[in-house]
C-alpha positions, 0 to 999 in steps of 0.5 A: 566544484560540483557535487556528485549525487548518487541515485538509488535504483526506483523501487518497484511498487507492488500491490502488496506494497500498497495494500500494506500501506493503506491498511496501516494507514487505516489502522492508525485512524480507526485503531484496528490491527494492520494484519486484519485490515490487510486481510480485508484488502486481500480477500476483496471487497464486495461493495466495489468489486468492479474497481481495481487498483491503478497500475 
């Protein structure tokens, strides 16, 4: 007897989702708030301005 497994629809990963996950991970390590780290990510980093997120 075969067991049928249902596949979920794949979720499109957005930049906002990536920013949120990076911010929450960094918040856990540094103790800063997630909102402040998200804001820093959204405003851009002057140190590595020529680097972009992979799409």
